[in-house]
N, C-alpha and C positions, 0 to 999 in steps of 0.2 A: 553777390550770392542772393538767391530767392528763397523765402520760406513759404511754403505751399500751405494753404489752408485745406481743410478737409474736401471742400467742394471741388477744388482744382486736382486733388489727388484722385478723387472719384471720377473727374470728366477724363483724366488720363487712363485710369482702369477700364473706363468705358470706351475709350478710343475716340472721343470727340476730337474732331480734326484739328481746329485752331490750337487748342491746348496741348493735345498729343503731339502734334508737329513741332510746335515751339519747344516743348520738353525735350523731344528727339534731337532738335538742333544745338539745344544748350548742353546736353549731356547730364548725367547723374552727378557730376562733380559740382555743379553750380546749383543745385537743388537740395534743399533740406526741409525736415519737418521737425516737430517737437512731440514730447509724449501725449499731449492733449490731442494732437491731430491722429497720432497712432491709436489712441483710445477711442476716439469717435470713429475711425474707420473700422475697428474692430467690432464696436457696438452695431453699426450698420450692418456688417457681414453677419453677425450673430442673429439679426433680426430679418434676414433675407430668406427668399425662398431656395436659394443656392448656396447655403451657408459654408459647406465645406470647400466648394470651388472659389467662393469669394474670399474666404480666410486664406486659402493657398495663393490667390492672386496679390492679396495684400502683402503676404509674408514675401513673396517674391519681388515686389515692388520696393518695400521698404528695405530689403536686405543690404543694397548697395547705396542707400541714400543716407546722408549725414542726418544725425538727429541731435538737436541741441537740447541739452538738459534744462530743467527747471530748477533753480537753486536759490539761495538766499539773496543774490544780486536781483534775479527775476522778481523775487517776492518784494524787495524793496520798490523797484519800479512799478510792480502792479499795484502796491498799496498807495503810493503817491499819485499814481495815474488814476486810480479809482476815486480818490478824493477830489481830484482836479475835475474828472467827469460829472460827479454829483455836485460839485460847486457850481459847475457851468450850466448842467441841464435840470438840476433838482430844483426844488422849491426855493424861493428866496428867504421864507421864514426859516431860521435856524433850527428850530424844534422840528418841524416837517421834514427839513432836509437830512437831519440826522436818521430819519426813519426812511429814507429813500434807498431803495434797492436798485441795482443795475437794470434789472428787468423793468423797472417802473420808467427808465428812460430809454428803453429799447436796445440794450446791450446785454449780450449774454456773458456771463462769468467766463466761460471757456475763451470766448473770443479775446476778452481783456488779457487773459494769461498768454494768448499767442501773440497779441500786439506787443505785450511786455518782452517776450522773447525776441520778436523782431527788433524792438528798440535796443535791447541789450546787446545784441550782436550786429547792430547796423545792417540789417537785412532788408530786402525788398519783399513786403508782404504780397503774395498773389492770392486774391480772393474775390468772389462775386457777392459775398455778403454785404448787406447794407450797413450792418453794425460798424463796420470799420470807417464808413463815411462819417457817422457820428463821432467815432474815435478820433479821426483825423481832423475834426473841428478843434479839438482841445490840445492835441500834440501832432507835431509835424513828423508823420510816420511815412515812409515810402511805400506806396499802394498801387498795384496794378492789378487788372483783370485781364485775363486773355480769352475768357468765354463771351461770345456773342450770341445769345438765345435766339435773335432774330433770324440768325442763319443757319442754326444748327439744331433746331428742334426736330 
């Protein structure tokens, strides 16, 4: 089962061939999102020039795709994972490390929630974000990207 990050959902909605074709081959039953991804898609549509059309496309896209909730188990994974990331990438000095934010080490909070969801449900995360490469350096998370920008721009 695959958990799509926002960028891959966007690539499907745009009809980017490698991502869209792979999604079509798998079918909706093997693809999932989480509330963070849904929120990011809606935010993007709200700020687009074709707001109503994009919101309708997102609604149609997510209607038949499974959505994994964020719950207390996800929160525990997130908290432990965040501590591990800051321990690994943050300052070696304890006082400075306590003040380290995820953004200081090149990771977005939302991406860590997505990664925690993937870990909780043993999903393969599909993303083109570099954040996840840093995240993968600390926890063994299954990660794929189906987008190849050199051939699809």
